[in-house]
C-alpha positions, 0 to 999 in steps of 0.5 A, a space after each residue: 481510552 486505548 490509543 491503538 486498537 489492533 485486530 487480533 486475528 491478523 497478527 501472524 506477521 513478522 515482529 508483532 511482539 516487537 510492536 507491542 513492546 515498542 508501544 509499552 516502551 513509549 507508554 502508549 496504551 493499546 487494546 486488541 479486538 476480533 471482528 465477529 464473523 458476518 457482522 460489523 461488531 467487535 469482540 470486545 467492543 471498545 468503550 470509546 473510539 480509539 485514536 488509531 486502528 490497525 488491522 484488515 481492510 474490513 476493520 478499516 471499513 468498520 472504523 470509517 462507518 463508525 466515524 473513527 479516524 483513519 488515513 486515506 486509501 488509494 487506487 492501484 495507480 494515483 494521478 498524484 504522481 505521473 504515469 512514468 513514476 509507476 511500475 504499472 503506469 501503462 495499464 488501464 481500468 477494466 471491469 472484471 466482466 470484461 477481463 476475458 476480452 482483455 486477455 484474448 490478445 495477451 497470454 497474461 496480465 498483471 491485475 489489481 482491484 480498485 476495492 481495497 484488499 478484495 484480493 492481492 494484485 498479481 499476474 493472471 494467466 489467460 489459461 488459468 482465468 479460462 479454467 477457474 475464473 477470477 474468483 478461483 485464480 485469486 481465491 476471493 471467496 466472494 458470493 456476489 457478482 464480480 462483473 462490475 468490479 473495477 480492476 487495473 490491468 497492465 503488462 507484467 513486469 519483472 523486478 529485482 526487489 521491492 521495499 515498503 516505506 512509511 511516509 509521515 508529513 512528507 518525510 520517509 521515516 523508515 522502510 523495509 525490503 520485503 521481496 528480492 529476486 521474486 521471493 519474500 525476503 525481509 531486510 534493509 531497503 535499497 538506499 537508492 530507492 529511499 532517495 528516489 522516493 524522497 525526491 519524488 515527494 519533495 517535487 510532487 508532494 504527498 497524498 496524505 499526512 501518513 501513508 506507505 509507498 512500495 517502491 520497486 527496483 527494476 532489472 535495469 536499476 531504475 525505481 518505480 512505485 508499485 503501490 500506495 497503501 492505507 497505513 491502517 492496514 499496511 504490514 510493518 515487515 522489517 521496518 524500524 517500529 520505534 521510528 514508525 510508532 514515534 512519528 508525529 501523526 500518532 501523538 495525541 491530538 494529531 488528526 488522521 485525514 479522512 479518506 476523501 481528502 486529496 492531494 497535498 501538493 509539493 513544489 512541482 506543477 502538474 506540467 512538471 511532474 512527468 519531467 521529475 521522473 525523467 530527471 530522477 531516472 537520468 540522474 541514476 548512476 550508469 552502473 545501476 541503470 545498466 544492470 
């Protein structure tokens, strides 16, 4: 039985050959499959359920419909961490059909869907939206009615860098910078961002046994969560793939949690969580905060 099932078509990203080699070095069997277009079928179909899947949000949906093990998915902003911890914590939930009214009083807004992988969140300009609509601006390619799709809408933010961290059992096991100065740039993550995330998790807990957290370094040197991601479909970037794939949650017999299981609390109470972010911000070196 394959321990890992990878989706064939998506592996154009950095380091796939390295991922495969690490799995072979660790003695972990893996298989590949494609999703047959317009169906829920795989080619080839695995003879037995795999322990773990990696691929698109569509593959994760198929895995869940078959009762295979997957990790949790997340909303654009989750209440497991206080609003002050989030880069877009000042936003609100808006239906796609009401987006025009939402943009009436602002020239642009950051928009991210609640439905996983419907489109990649980004800044939407009012004039572009009026000319092309939501589908045209984000190239969704949907044939259905998007009007009832819930979106998270917030003021756009400028950041210095963004990095992704893989978290297992509340421990940050590896990370990678993926954006610097507004451009794609893979490399070592910001060490202070790693420390900030560790302290946040230590104080507030973790939303699943395994997940990814994207952390931004803002222009004033503070740190904020960009998003949490389902680890079954999160890109590796330049992470330490051996550390990532050696983590305890991938061992035989370690159950991934179901998508509807919630918060794994830390030391802090609900009342304390907002103060955690303020404390971490205040503890940042003044040199960093003033940049």
